[in-house]
Every structure is written in C-alpha cells, then in structure tokens.
C-alpha positions in Angstrom: 7.3 1.8 -37.6 9.5 1.2 -34.5 8.8 -1.5 -32.0 7.3 -0.5 -28.7 9.2 -1.5 -25.6 7.1 -2.4 -22.6 8.3 -1.4 -19.1 7.0 -1.0 -15.6 7.6 1.6 -13.0 6.8 1.2 -9.3 5.6 3.9 -7.0 6.3 2.9 -3.4 4.9 5.1 -0.7 5.0 4.9 3.1 2.8 6.1 5.9 4.5 9.4 6.1 3.7 10.4 2.5 7.2 9.7 1.2 8.0 8.2 -2.1 10.9 5.8 -2.9 13.1 7.0 -5.8 16.4 5.8 -7.3 19.2 7.9 -8.8 20.0 6.5 -12.2 23.6 5.3 -12.6 23.5 5.2 -16.4 22.1 7.0 -19.4 19.5 8.0 -20.2 19.0 10.5 -17.3 22.1 9.5 -15.5 22.2 11.2 -12.1 18.5 12.0 -12.2 15.9 10.6 -9.8 13.3 8.2 -11.2 10.8 5.7 -10.0 12.2 2.2 -9.8 11.4 0.1 -12.8 12.5 -1.5 -16.0 11.8 -3.9 -18.9 9.2 -6.6 -18.9 11.2 -9.6 -20.1 10.4 -13.0 -21.4 11.1 -14.6 -18.0 8.4 -12.5 -16.5 6.0 -14.1 -19.0 7.3 -17.5 -18.2 6.6 -16.9 -14.5 3.2 -15.5 -15.3 2.2 -18.5 -17.4 3.3 -20.9 -14.6 1.8 -18.9 -11.8 -1.1 -20.5 -9.9 -4.2 -18.6 -9.0 -2.6 -18.1 -5.6 0.1 -15.8 -7.1 -2.0 -12.8 -6.2 -2.4 -13.8 -2.6 -0.3 -12.0 -0.1 1.3 -12.8 3.2 -0.8 -12.2 6.3 -0.7 -8.6 7.4 0.0 -7.1 4.0 -2.4 -5.0 2.0 -4.1 -6.8 -0.8 -4.7 -5.0 -4.2 -7.1 -6.0 -6.9 -7.1 -6.3 -10.6 -8.0 -3.2 -12.5 -10.4 -3.2 -15.5 -7.3 -2.5 -17.7 -5.5 -5.5 -16.4 -8.5 -7.8 -16.8 -8.4 -7.1 -20.5 -5.0 -8.9 -20.8 -4.5 -10.9 -17.7 -1.3 -12.7 -18.8 0.3 -9.4 -19.7 -0.8 -7.9 -16.4 0.6 -10.8 -14.4 3.9 -10.6 -16.3 4.0 -6.8 -15.6 3.4 -7.5 -11.9 6.2 -10.0 -11.8 8.5 -7.6 -13.6 7.6 -4.8 -11.1 8.4 -7.0 -8.2 11.7 -8.1 -9.8 12.8 -4.6 -10.8 11.9 -3.1 -7.4 14.0 -5.8 -5.6 16.9 -5.5 -8.1 17.1 -1.7 -7.9 16.2 -1.1 -4.2 16.3 -4.3 -2.3 12.7 -3.7 -1.2 10.5 -6.8 -1.6 6.8 -6.8 -2.3 4.4 -9.4 -3.6 2.5 -9.2 -6.9 -0.8 -9.1 -5.0 0.2 -6.0 -3.2 0.5 -3.9 -6.4 -2.1 -1.5 -7.7 -2.2 -0.6 -11.4 -2.3 3.2 -11.5 -1.8 4.4 -15.1 0.0 4.0 -18.4 2.8 6.3 -19.4 2.8 6.5 -23.1 3.6 10.0 -24.3 5.7 10.0 -27.4 9.2 11.1 -26.7 9.1 10.2 -23.0 12.2 8.1 -23.4 15.1 9.2 -25.6 15.9 5.5 -26.5 12.7 5.1 -28.5 9.0 4.2 -28.1 8.7 3.1 -24.5 5.3 2.5 -22.9 5.3 2.0 -19.2 2.6 0.7 -16.8 2.9 2.3 -13.4 2.1 0.1 -10.4 2.1 1.2 -6.9 2.2 -0.1 -3.4 1.5 1.8 -0.2 3.3 0.4 2.8 1.1 0.4 5.9 2.4 2.2 9.1 3.1 -1.0 11.0 5.4 -2.2 8.1 6.9 0.9 6.5 10.1 1.2 8.6 10.9 -2.5 8.6 10.3 -3.0 4.9 12.2 0.1 3.8 15.1 -0.7 6.1 16.3 -3.1 3.4 16.5 -0.3 0.8 19.9 -0.2 -0.9 20.9 0.6 -4.5 21.4 -2.2 -7.0 21.2 -3.0 -10.7 21.5 0.4 -12.5 20.6 2.5 -9.5 23.3 4.6 -8.0 21.4 5.4 -4.8 18.0 5.0 -3.2 16.2 8.1 -1.9 13.1 8.3 0.3 11.5 11.8 -0.2 8.5 13.6 0.9 6.1 14.0 -2.1 6.1 17.8 -1.7 9.9 18.1 -2.0 10.3 16.3 -5.3 11.2 18.8 -8.1 10.8 18.5 -11.8 14.4 19.5 -12.6 15.8 16.6 -10.6 13.6 13.9 -12.2 14.1 11.8 -15.3 11.7 10.5 -17.9 8.1 11.7 -17.2 8.2 10.4 -13.6 7.6 13.9 -12.1 4.4 14.1 -14.0 3.3 10.7 -12.8 4.0 11.7 -9.2 2.0 14.9 -9.6 -0.9 12.9 -11.0 -0.9 10.5 -8.1 -0.3 12.8 -5.2 -3.8 13.0 -4.0 
C-alpha cells in the first residue's frame, strides 16, 4: 500500500467575494489555477510541539477562528497543519495570516485527486474583513512554485482552468 502524503490548501476570500488563487509554475497541473497550499513537513510539527497555547491568539483587529471537532481529535496534527498553511500561503503569495485566523473547512481525499499518488489535503480558510482586505492583499505576489497570483470573483472561476480538485472545493464552499 502506498504512503499517504498530507498537504494543506488555503482558501483566502475577501469582502468582495473574491478568492485568492495561484497559477502553478510546475507539474502537475502547470499553468492551471489552484488554491495556495503544499506539504505539511517535519518543521511544521517541530513548531507545533513548541507552540505555546497563545499560538492561536491573533493580533488585535483580526478575526479569530476556533478549533473544529475534527481538529480536536488530533490537536498536534491540526496545529502542524495550521503552521503549514500559514507558511505555504506566505511562500506562494506573500500574504501573511496567523494560525488562529484559520478555519478548518473540509478534507479533500478522493482517490486520484493528485497524479503524484495518494494525497490527502486539509482545506483551511480565512476570510479577510472589509477593513483589512485591500491592505493585506496588497502584498500578494507569486513565490515558491507559483507563477502568478490571481484574485477572482467566485462566480468567474471555471472548472477547465483549475487543477487538482480545487474547483470542487470552491463549489462546496461558495455559500
């Protein structure tokens, strides 16, 4: 049986019902739009083990999320995933969020969702409030394996331009 690779994806939305996407600069799905994300690595677990309880606190004026029942089942893994999500978002888009701002939405685990093998992704999200959207998204720029950063209205995202199963995830979370 093949090993499962754990990843995170991040759904960033603003006050105008737009979603932050990146164009992949490498295979698989080179040239396709995807949600920012990537692998949960050993350093994310090191950070999670060392994190004080205050790690989920957020700066004044930012929205605070909470732990989901799914995360409460495995808090170390959940904290590592949150650190991975924060790191991957900053690496791929330059947008900075805090672990405590993230909401766990769903797990993407359909067989065949990634041509590289058995990948299971936890999808986290952050909704930027109106008073912060423009300022926080002004830093958006491609990095890591992202070719470009795109801010799109939910309704204009098309399945044929998306990679992985991220179009399905966006459809599930639109409301």
